[in-house]
C-alpha positions as CSV (number, residue, x, y, z in Angstrom):
1,M,103.9,-109.4,122.4
2,S,104.1,-108.4,126.0
3,E,101.3,-108.8,128.6
4,N,100.8,-105.0,128.9
5,N,100.1,-104.6,125.2
6,T,97.5,-107.3,125.4
7,D,95.7,-105.6,128.3
8,T,95.6,-102.2,126.6
9,Q,94.2,-103.7,123.4
10,C,91.3,-105.4,125.2
11,K,90.2,-102.3,127.1
12,P,88.2,-99.6,125.4
13,T,90.2,-96.5,124.8
14,I,89.1,-92.9,124.6
15,D,89.6,-93.0,120.8
16,T,87.1,-95.9,120.4
17,L,84.5,-94.4,122.8
18,L,84.4,-90.8,121.6
19,P,84.4,-88.9,118.4
20,S,87.8,-87.2,118.1
21,D,86.4,-83.6,117.9
22,L,84.2,-83.9,121.0
23,L,87.0,-83.1,123.4
24,S,88.9,-79.8,123.6
25,E,92.6,-79.8,124.1
26,E,92.3,-78.2,127.6
27,E,90.2,-81.1,128.8
28,T,91.5,-84.1,130.7
29,V,89.6,-87.3,130.6
30,I,89.2,-88.8,134.0
31,F,87.6,-92.0,132.7
32,A,85.7,-93.3,129.7
33,L,83.6,-96.5,130.1
34,K,80.8,-98.6,128.7
35,P,77.9,-100.1,130.6
36,S,78.3,-103.6,132.0
37,L,77.5,-106.4,129.6
38,W,74.7,-107.2,132.0
39,A,72.9,-104.3,130.4
40,I,72.0,-106.6,127.5
41,A,70.3,-109.0,129.8
42,F,68.5,-106.2,131.7
43,C,67.2,-104.6,128.4
44,S,66.0,-107.8,126.8
45,F,64.7,-109.6,130.0
46,R,61.0,-108.9,129.5
47,T,60.9,-109.9,125.9
48,V,62.8,-113.1,126.6
49,L,60.6,-113.9,129.6
50,V,57.3,-113.3,127.7
51,S,58.5,-115.3,124.7
52,L,59.6,-118.3,126.8
53,S,56.3,-118.2,128.6
54,V,54.4,-118.2,125.4
55,I,56.5,-121.1,124.1
56,L,55.9,-123.1,127.3
57,L,52.2,-122.4,127.2
58,T,52.1,-123.5,123.6
59,F,53.7,-126.8,124.4
60,F,51.3,-127.4,127.3
61,V,48.1,-126.3,125.4
62,E,48.9,-127.8,122.0
63,P,47.8,-131.4,122.9
64,Y,44.4,-130.1,124.2
65,L,43.7,-127.6,121.4
66,S,45.3,-129.4,118.5
67,L,47.0,-126.3,117.2
68,G,48.9,-128.2,114.5
69,S,51.2,-126.0,112.4
70,M,50.0,-122.9,114.3
71,A,52.1,-124.1,117.3
72,G,55.2,-124.1,115.1
73,Y,54.5,-120.5,113.9
74,V,54.0,-119.3,117.5
75,I,57.3,-120.9,118.6
76,S,59.2,-119.6,115.6
77,F,57.8,-116.1,116.1
78,C,58.8,-116.1,119.8
79,G,62.3,-117.4,118.9
80,I,62.8,-114.7,116.4
81,A,61.5,-112.0,118.8
82,M,64.0,-113.2,121.5
83,V,66.9,-113.2,119.1
84,A,65.9,-109.8,117.6
85,R,65.5,-108.2,121.1
86,V,68.8,-109.5,122.4
87,G,70.6,-108.4,119.2
88,F,69.1,-104.9,119.5
89,A,70.1,-104.8,123.1
90,F,73.7,-105.7,122.1
91,L,73.6,-102.8,119.5
92,Q,72.4,-100.5,122.2
93,W,75.2,-101.6,124.5
94,L,77.7,-101.2,121.7
95,S,76.6,-97.6,121.0
96,R,76.6,-96.4,124.6
97,S,79.6,-94.6,126.2
98,Y,80.0,-92.6,129.3
99,V,82.9,-90.1,129.8
100,L,83.9,-87.9,132.7
101,T,86.4,-85.2,132.1
102,D,87.7,-82.5,134.4
103,K,85.1,-80.1,132.9
104,R,82.0,-82.1,132.0
105,V,80.1,-85.3,131.8
106,I,79.2,-86.9,128.5
107,R,76.8,-89.7,127.6
108,I,76.6,-91.0,124.0
109,R,73.9,-93.4,122.9
110,G,71.8,-94.4,120.0
111,V,71.6,-97.1,117.4
112,F,69.8,-95.3,114.6
113,T,70.0,-91.8,115.9
114,I,73.0,-90.7,117.9
115,D,72.1,-88.8,121.1
116,I,75.0,-87.0,122.9
117,F,74.4,-85.4,126.3
118,Q,77.1,-83.2,127.6
119,C,77.0,-81.0,130.6
120,S,79.5,-78.8,132.4
121,L,80.3,-80.1,135.9
122,L,79.5,-76.6,137.2
123,K,76.0,-76.8,135.8
124,L,75.1,-80.2,137.3
125,Q,72.6,-79.6,140.1
126,N,72.5,-83.1,141.5
127,T,73.5,-86.7,140.9
128,F,71.5,-89.7,142.0
129,L,72.9,-93.2,142.5
130,Q,70.2,-95.8,141.6
131,L,70.8,-99.4,142.8
132,T,67.9,-101.7,142.2
133,L,67.9,-105.1,143.8
134,P,68.8,-107.0,140.5
135,Q,71.6,-104.4,139.9
136,R,73.0,-104.9,143.3
137,I,73.0,-108.7,142.8
138,F,75.2,-108.2,139.7
139,G,77.4,-105.4,141.1
140,I,76.1,-102.7,138.8
141,G,74.0,-99.5,139.2
142,S,72.9,-96.3,137.4
143,I,73.8,-92.7,138.0
144,A,71.3,-90.0,137.1
145,F,72.0,-86.3,136.5
146,T,69.9,-83.2,137.0
147,T,70.8,-79.7,135.8
148,A,69.9,-76.3,137.1
149,G,67.6,-75.5,134.1
150,T,65.2,-78.4,134.3
151,G,62.9,-80.0,136.8
152,G,63.8,-83.6,136.1
153,I,66.6,-86.1,135.3
154,E,68.5,-85.0,132.2
155,A,70.6,-88.1,131.6
156,I,71.4,-91.5,133.1
157,W,74.5,-93.6,133.0
158,R,72.8,-97.0,133.1
159,H,74.2,-100.3,134.4
160,V,77.8,-99.2,135.2
161,K,80.2,-101.5,137.0
162,N,81.4,-100.3,140.4
163,P,78.7,-97.6,140.6
164,L,79.8,-96.4,144.1
165,E,83.3,-95.9,143.0
166,I,82.2,-94.2,139.7
167,H,79.9,-91.9,141.7
168,H,82.6,-90.9,144.1
169,Q,85.0,-90.0,141.3
170,L,82.2,-88.0,139.7
171,L,81.5,-86.1,143.0
172,R,85.3,-85.4,143.4
173,A,85.5,-84.1,139.9
174,M,82.4,-81.8,140.5
175,N,84.0,-80.5,143.7
176,R,87.4,-79.8,142.0
177,A,85.6,-78.0,139.1
178,L,83.7,-75.9,141.6
179,E,86.9,-75.0,143.5
180,N,88.7,-74.1,140.3
181,S,85.9,-72.1,138.8
182,P,86.5,-68.3,138.4
183,S,83.4,-67.5,140.4
184,S,84.7,-69.3,143.5
185,L,87.9,-67.3,143.6
């Protein structure tokens, strides 16, 4: 097997990220991506931190309070909570996809209930690049979208790699769509 075949098999393809009937034949996909794997850590950080704190507190307090078997239950519960939260964060990451076409932006998410946000590039009012300090440390960021019909953020592409580059591609696509729209001719 050649090296090229291996590379394409490891990368997510448009077929694996989108339902086949979501795109029209006139649409060209500019990119399709998933959040960074760091999203799993960001989503489960609080639960893991609290659980580890409770476990450490239990170890330090147990000799003074003689908790007995209660200490084991607390530690077990915290361990299960951590594993469950990280597992659910993985499922959230797995179910999330972001797509930019020459006509619209698409966000797919949802473990139990699938939520698909799609908006024409012409109807996007504004985009916001959000780079928190922890995100900047790990080289990721989020891009938020507002539309003309609402007063707030409609959708967010969370924890994407290379957020500045992705945002620039998005702005270029929005400008091209505006230039090619019938109303601008």
